[in-house]
C-alpha positions in Angstrom: 60.8 99.4 110.3 64.0 101.1 109.5 66.8 101.6 112.0 66.2 105.3 111.9 62.6 105.0 112.8 63.5 102.6 115.6 65.8 105.2 117.0 63.0 107.7 117.1 60.9 105.1 118.8 63.6 104.8 121.5 63.7 108.6 121.7 60.1 108.7 122.5 60.6 106.2 125.3 63.4 108.3 126.7 61.4 111.4 126.6 58.8 109.9 128.9 61.5 109.2 131.4 62.8 112.7 131.2 59.4 114.3 131.5 58.2 112.2 134.4 57.4 114.5 137.4 59.2 113.7 140.6 56.6 111.7 142.5 58.9 109.6 144.8 60.5 111.2 147.8 63.6 109.4 149.0 65.9 110.2 151.9 69.0 112.3 151.1 72.3 110.4 151.1 74.2 110.4 154.4 77.9 110.5 153.9 80.2 108.8 154.2 78.4 106.3 152.0 80.0 102.8 151.6 78.9 100.4 149.0 79.8 96.8 148.2 80.4 96.8 144.5 81.6 93.7 142.5 83.7 92.5 145.4 85.1 95.9 146.3 84.1 98.3 149.1 83.9 101.8 147.9 83.4 104.8 150.2 82.2 108.3 149.2 82.6 111.2 151.6 80.6 113.5 149.4 78.7 113.6 146.0 81.1 113.5 143.0 81.7 116.8 141.2 83.9 115.6 138.3 82.5 112.2 137.2 83.4 110.2 134.2 80.9 107.9 132.5 83.1 105.2 131.2 80.8 103.3 128.9 77.5 104.1 127.4 75.3 102.6 130.0 77.0 104.4 132.9 76.9 107.7 131.0 73.2 107.4 130.0 72.1 106.5 133.5 73.8 109.6 134.8 72.3 111.7 132.1 68.9 110.3 132.8 69.4 111.3 136.4 70.1 114.8 135.3 73.8 114.7 136.3 75.4 116.3 133.2 76.7 119.2 135.3 78.6 116.7 137.5 80.2 115.0 134.5 83.5 115.9 132.9 83.8 113.2 130.3 82.4 110.1 128.7 83.9 107.4 126.5 83.0 104.1 124.7 79.7 104.5 122.9 78.6 101.6 120.7 75.5 103.6 119.7 74.6 107.3 119.5 73.2 108.8 122.7 69.5 108.7 123.0 68.2 111.7 121.0 66.3 113.1 124.0 69.5 113.2 125.9 71.5 114.9 123.2 71.3 118.4 124.7 72.4 117.2 128.1 75.1 115.0 126.6 76.5 117.9 124.5 77.5 119.6 127.7 79.9 116.7 128.5 83.2 116.1 126.8 83.4 113.0 124.6 86.9 111.4 124.8 86.3 108.7 122.3 83.6 106.3 121.1 86.1 103.5 121.5 88.4 102.5 124.4 90.1 105.6 125.9 93.6 105.6 127.4 94.1 105.8 131.2 96.0 109.0 130.7 93.1 110.6 128.9 90.9 109.8 131.8 93.3 111.2 134.4 93.7 114.4 132.3 90.1 115.3 133.2 90.9 115.3 136.9 88.0 113.0 137.8 86.8 112.4 141.4 84.7 109.4 140.3 84.6 106.9 137.5 81.5 104.7 136.7 82.2 101.9 134.3 79.7 99.9 132.3 81.9 96.9 131.4 84.8 94.9 132.9 86.7 95.4 129.6 86.9 99.1 130.7 87.9 98.7 134.3 88.3 95.0 135.0 91.4 92.9 135.9 92.3 92.3 132.2 91.2 95.7 130.9 93.5 97.5 128.5 92.2 100.8 129.8 92.7 100.6 133.5 92.1 98.4 136.5 90.2 99.4 139.6 93.3 99.4 141.7 94.9 101.9 139.3 92.2 104.4 140.4 92.2 103.3 144.0 96.0 104.0 144.2 95.4 107.6 143.4 92.3 108.0 145.5 89.6 108.0 142.8 86.6 105.8 143.7 85.2 103.6 140.9 82.0 101.8 140.3 81.4 98.8 138.0 77.9 98.0 136.8 76.5 95.1 138.9 75.1 93.7 135.7 78.6 92.9 134.4 80.2 91.5 137.5 80.7 88.0 136.0 82.9 85.1 136.7 85.7 84.5 134.2 86.5 81.0 135.5 84.7 79.2 132.7 85.3 81.7 129.9 88.8 83.2 129.6 87.8 86.6 128.5 86.9 89.9 130.2 83.2 89.4 129.7 82.9 86.2 131.6 79.9 83.8 131.8 76.5 84.0 133.5 74.9 80.9 135.2 71.6 82.7 135.9 69.7 84.9 133.6 70.2 88.6 133.9 67.1 90.5 134.9 66.2 94.2 135.5 66.8 93.9 139.2 70.5 94.3 138.6 69.8 97.4 136.6 67.5 98.8 139.3 70.3 98.3 141.8 72.7 100.2 139.6 70.4 103.1 139.2 69.6 103.2 142.9 73.3 103.1 143.9 74.4 105.7 141.4 71.5 108.0 142.6 72.7 107.5 146.2 76.3 108.3 145.3 75.2 111.6 143.8 72.5 112.3 146.4 69.7 112.3 143.9 67.8 109.2 145.3 64.4 110.6 144.4 65.4 110.8 140.7 66.7 107.3 140.9 63.5 105.9 142.3 61.4 107.7 139.7 63.5 106.3 136.9 63.2 102.8 138.4 59.4 103.2 138.7 59.2 104.2 135.0 61.2 101.2 133.9 59.3 98.8 136.1 56.0 100.1 134.6 57.4 99.7 131.1 58.5 96.1 131.7 55.1 95.2 133.2 53.3 96.7 130.2 55.4 94.8 127.7 54.9 91.5 129.5 51.1 92.1 129.5 51.1 93.1 125.8 52.8 90.2 124.1 51.4 86.8 123.2 53.0 84.2 120.9 49.9 82.0 120.8 51.6 79.3 122.9 54.6 79.2 120.5 58.0 79.2 122.3 59.9 81.2 119.7 63.7 80.9 119.7 65.8 84.0 119.1 69.3 84.5 117.8 70.9 87.8 118.7 73.7 88.8 116.3 75.7 91.7 117.6 78.4 91.9 115.0 81.2 90.1 113.1 84.6 91.2 111.9 83.8 89.8 108.4 81.2 87.5 106.8 83.7 84.6 107.1 84.5 85.3 110.8 82.7 83.9 113.8 79.7 86.0 114.9 79.5 87.7 118.2 76.2 86.6 119.7 74.2 87.3 122.8 74.6 84.5 125.3 71.9 82.3 126.8 71.6 84.2 130.1 72.7 87.6 128.9 70.4 90.6 128.3 69.5 88.9 125.0 68.1 85.9 126.9 66.1 88.1 129.1 64.6 89.8 126.1 63.7 86.5 124.6 62.1 85.3 127.9 60.3 88.6 128.3 58.7 88.1 124.9 57.6 84.5 125.8 60.4 82.7 124.0 64.0 81.6 124.6 67.5 82.2 123.3 68.6 79.7 120.6 72.1 80.0 121.9 72.8 77.7 124.9 76.3 78.9 125.8 76.6 80.6 129.2 79.3 82.9 128.0 78.1 86.5 128.0 79.3 87.0 124.4 79.9 83.6 122.7 81.3 83.5 119.2 80.0 80.9 116.8 80.6 80.1 113.1 77.7 80.0 110.7 77.6 76.3 110.5 76.8 76.3 114.2 74.3 79.1 113.8 72.5 77.2 111.1 72.3 74.2 113.4 70.8 76.3 116.1 67.9 77.0 113.7 66.3 80.1 115.4 62.8 81.1 114.6 63.8 84.8 114.7 67.1 86.5 113.9 67.7 89.8 115.7 70.4 91.9 114.2 72.1 94.8 116.0 72.3 98.4 114.8 75.6 99.9 115.9 76.8 103.4 115.3 80.5 102.9 116.1 81.3 101.5 112.6 84.2 99.4 113.8 83.4 96.8 111.2 81.1 96.8 108.1 78.9 94.2 109.8 78.1 96.7 112.6 75.5 98.0 110.2 72.2 96.2 110.3 71.7 96.4 106.5 75.1 94.7 105.9 74.0 91.9 108.2 70.7 91.5 106.5 72.3 91.5 103.0 74.6 88.7 104.2 71.7 86.7 105.6 69.8 87.0 102.4 72.6 86.3 99.9 74.9 83.7 101.5 74.2 80.4 99.7 73.9 78.4 103.0 72.7 81.0 105.5 69.9 82.2 103.1 68.3 78.8 103.4 67.7 79.1 107.1 63.9 79.0 107.8 64.1 82.3 109.7 65.7 84.0 106.7 63.3 82.4 104.2 60.3 83.4 106.4 61.7 87.0 106.6 61.7 86.7 110.4 64.6 89.2 110.7 64.3 92.2 113.0 66.6 95.1 113.9 67.4 96.2 117.4 69.6 98.9 118.9 72.9 97.1 119.6 73.4 98.7 122.9 70.2 97.1 124.1 71.9 93.7 123.8 74.2 94.8 126.6 72.6 94.6 130.1 71.7 98.3 130.2 69.0 100.9 130.7 68.3 100.3 127.0 67.5 96.6 127.2 63.8 97.2 127.8 63.8 99.6 124.8 65.3 96.8 122.7 62.6 94.4 123.8 59.9 96.9 122.8 61.6 97.4 119.4 61.5 93.6 118.7 57.9 93.2 119.9 56.7 96.0 117.6 58.3 94.4 114.6 57.2 90.9 115.4 53.6 92.0 115.8 53.9 93.4 112.2 55.2 90.1 111.1 52.4 88.3 112.8 54.7 86.3 115.1 53.4 88.1 118.2 50.1 89.5 119.1 
């Protein structure tokens, strides 16, 4: 399946979310609302009117909740917006698909900033720190999925001792829906995602084979170390959901590894990310596949020789609303290859 076809597959999934009739009634938010978020207590006296989605996951969750009229800007998009959200997203100013400046965020006069990653709002972020917003009275929210310890891994992404699961995503959707006083929309979105996860679990079978997966996000060049999905990251969750496991055992959220180490890991399946940002040539899935098939050493890996290479939306490798979509993309391709039933 081509990357384009897979994007349309994702679009179909998103459309079901958008067309779901409101069937869950939830109590309206009572302000002031105080939440414990990644070690910080954040209080809201009213629903935000000028929100920024700092990072694709935060932006897409807000768009799925129908909050485009409450958003003044977004930034940092590894992939294009879900096609079924394109019209809503077009109403919101895009600052940049890369890291924005703190000044560009403040220029939009926001009253709330929701961040997808600590690299966007964490203690070592080059964009801003939470206290920068707190000092000027702007509440911020960091995805619970990315509140990770950096004690073992000295980078902004940290490490994860326990495997990520969808409960953290459900918490994020629930809390964002409370912040904006649209709790009923949040509960319906959560119900849809839970149903999708259950259907996928029930639909896959590896005939008792514990397939090992390698999730290759990107690389600066063929000779550089590869950025991989860590053992307990969203990639590990996807592998587990499909009845297998992550071939990478590092607890780092985004470990880097040279190709000698990747060859030694000997995965049964190689999952390559499709990224639209085009920061590096190897953001493109076809560039990754060409390297896998032509490098003298890498091309001899059993997974490559067996053509067990599949393409997945790169944003789904982050712990996001898209992760379940990525699992569905992989399952569809592996069923065609005969590796899953």
